[in-house]
C-alpha positions in Angstrom: 0.0 0.0 0.0 1.4 3.4 -1.0 0.7 6.5 0.9 -0.6 9.3 -1.2 1.2 12.7 -1.0 -0.9 15.4 0.7 -0.5 17.6 -2.4 -2.0 14.9 -4.5 -4.9 14.5 -2.1 -5.6 18.2 -2.1 -5.4 18.3 -5.9 -8.0 15.4 -6.0 -10.3 17.4 -3.7 -10.0 20.5 -5.8 -10.4 18.6 -9.1 -13.6 16.9 -7.7 -15.1 20.2 -6.6 -14.2 21.8 -10.0 -15.8 18.9 -12.0 -18.9 18.6 -9.8 -19.3 22.4 -9.2 -20.1 21.8 -5.5 -19.3 19.3 -2.9 -19.6 18.5 0.8 -17.0 16.9 3.2 -19.0 13.6 3.3 -19.3 13.5 -0.4 -15.6 14.0 -0.9 -14.6 11.5 1.7 -16.8 8.8 0.2 -16.2 9.5 -3.5 -12.4 10.0 -3.1 -12.0 7.3 -0.5 -10.2 9.6 1.9 -10.4 9.8 5.7 -13.1 12.4 6.7 -10.7 14.0 9.2 -8.3 14.8 6.3 -11.1 16.1 4.1 -12.4 18.4 6.8 -8.9 19.7 7.6 -8.2 20.3 3.9 -11.5 22.1 3.4 -10.9 24.4 6.4 -7.5 25.3 5.1 -8.6 25.7 1.5 -11.5 28.0 2.6 -9.1 30.0 4.8 -6.7 30.7 1.9 -9.6 31.5 -0.5 -9.3 28.4 -2.8 -12.9 27.4 -2.1 -15.9 29.2 -0.7 -18.9 28.2 1.3 -22.0 28.1 -1.0 -24.6 26.8 1.4 -25.0 25.3 4.9 -27.6 22.7 5.7 -27.4 22.3 9.5 -23.9 20.9 10.1 -23.3 20.1 6.4 -21.4 22.7 4.4 -21.4 22.8 0.6 -18.3 24.3 -1.1 -17.4 25.5 -4.6 -14.0 26.3 -6.1 -12.8 29.9 -6.7 -10.4 31.3 -9.3 -7.6 31.1 -6.7 -8.5 27.4 -6.2 -8.2 26.8 -9.9 -4.8 28.4 -10.0 -3.8 26.2 -7.0 -5.1 23.1 -8.7 -3.1 23.8 -11.8 0.1 24.3 -9.8 -0.5 21.1 -7.8 -1.2 19.1 -10.9 1.9 20.4 -12.7 4.0 20.0 -9.5 4.9 23.7 -9.5 6.1 25.4 -6.4 3.3 27.1 -4.4 3.8 30.5 -2.8 1.1 32.1 -0.7 1.2 35.9 -0.4 -0.6 37.6 2.4 -1.5 41.2 1.7 -2.9 43.9 3.9 
């Protein structure tokens, strides 16, 4: 059994959200066969850096979509380019 690189996992999450337009943590964990704790942590981080945004909340369930920054991040991850996060303000 090989362990998937975290960059690959995050790229798979972003690719799924881009292809499906929206996704929840449960949907991602099941469809991508990833631990839910990893998916939740990834979604929180991706939302914090502006790669995804919350579209709707149903009780405890959150539905996300990808942003333009998320598409740029996905491209960098898939092409194995270095990633630099710039904080302005």
